[in-house]
C-alpha positions in Angstrom: -29.4 41.0 114.9 -28.1 42.3 112.1 -24.2 43.8 112.8 -22.4 46.6 110.8 -20.3 45.0 108.1 -17.9 47.6 107.7 -17.8 47.1 104.1 -16.8 50.2 103.1 -13.1 50.1 104.0 -12.4 53.6 103.1 -14.9 56.5 105.0 -14.9 60.3 104.3 -15.2 62.3 107.6 -17.2 65.5 107.2 -16.3 68.6 109.5 -17.6 68.6 112.6 -17.4 71.0 114.6 -13.2 71.3 115.2 -12.9 68.6 113.5 -11.8 69.1 110.0 -13.2 67.1 107.5 -10.4 63.6 106.5 -10.8 60.3 105.9 -10.6 56.9 107.6 -9.3 53.5 106.7 -10.9 50.6 108.7 -8.0 48.1 109.3 -9.0 44.4 110.0 -8.6 44.5 113.1 -10.5 47.8 113.9 -13.5 46.3 112.6 -13.1 43.1 114.4 -12.9 44.9 117.5 -16.2 47.1 116.3 -18.2 44.2 115.3 -17.7 42.8 118.7 -18.7 45.9 121.2 -22.1 46.1 119.1 -22.5 42.1 119.3 -21.9 42.4 122.9 -23.9 45.6 123.0 -21.1 47.6 125.5 -19.6 50.5 124.8 -15.8 49.6 122.7 -12.7 51.4 125.1 -10.3 52.1 122.8 -6.7 53.2 124.1 -3.0 54.3 123.0 -0.6 57.0 122.9 -2.0 60.6 121.8 -2.1 60.8 118.0 -2.6 57.4 117.5 -6.4 57.7 116.2 -8.6 57.0 119.3 -11.2 59.6 118.6 -11.0 59.5 114.5 -11.7 55.7 115.1 -14.7 57.1 117.0 -15.6 59.6 114.6 -15.3 57.2 111.3 -17.3 54.6 113.4 -20.2 57.1 114.1 -20.0 58.2 110.8 -20.4 54.7 109.4 -23.3 54.1 111.6 -24.7 57.5 110.5 -24.4 58.8 113.9 -22.5 62.2 115.0 -20.0 61.8 117.8 -21.8 62.8 121.4 -24.9 64.4 119.8 -27.7 61.9 121.4 -28.4 59.8 124.5 -30.5 56.9 123.6 -33.5 57.5 125.4 -33.2 53.3 126.3 -29.7 53.7 127.9 -29.8 52.0 131.5 -26.3 53.6 132.6 -26.1 51.1 135.4 -25.1 48.8 132.3 -22.0 50.5 131.8 -21.2 51.1 135.5 -21.4 47.8 137.1 -19.0 45.0 135.9 -19.8 42.5 133.3 -18.4 39.4 132.2 -15.9 41.2 129.7 -15.0 43.5 132.5 -14.0 40.5 135.2 -12.1 39.0 132.6 -9.3 41.9 131.9 -9.5 43.4 135.9 -10.9 41.0 138.3 -9.9 43.1 141.2 -11.5 46.2 140.0 -14.7 44.7 139.2 -15.0 42.9 142.3 -15.0 46.1 144.5 -17.3 47.5 142.2 -19.8 44.4 142.7 -18.9 45.1 146.5 -19.6 48.9 146.5 -23.2 48.0 144.3 -24.1 45.2 146.6 -23.5 47.6 149.3 -25.6 50.5 147.6 -28.1 47.8 147.0 -28.6 46.8 150.8 -28.7 50.4 151.7 -31.3 51.5 149.6 -33.6 48.1 150.9 -33.1 49.2 154.7 -33.6 53.2 153.3 -30.4 54.2 154.5 -27.2 55.1 152.3 -23.7 54.0 152.5 -20.8 55.6 151.0 -20.0 53.4 148.1 -15.7 54.5 149.3 -16.3 52.2 152.2 -16.5 49.0 150.1 -13.8 47.1 150.4 -13.1 43.8 148.2 -10.9 41.2 148.4 
């Protein structure tokens, strides 16, 4: 697998929708987490206070990869892969991952039994 290098540390961002044109400078930490998300094949959750550049980072990463943010959804996107817990989720939120796993197991059993179960009925840990 070839990962993006983000070797262009500064990138011009074209005006898109309500976004004016601007510039983004990737710092070393941004490059590290973007490459880690790409290597894991998982989305990157970015958090922070308002005005800290979360949306600009997404816009810059998409521009660097030649995509327009939110423009298309890949035909082979498996949404379940992003809903059910995985190893990284368990490392950061064990209780949430365990509850989500319990709900998924209930849905699976109900589907196999031919009946529906309310996902809110799942209880865990």
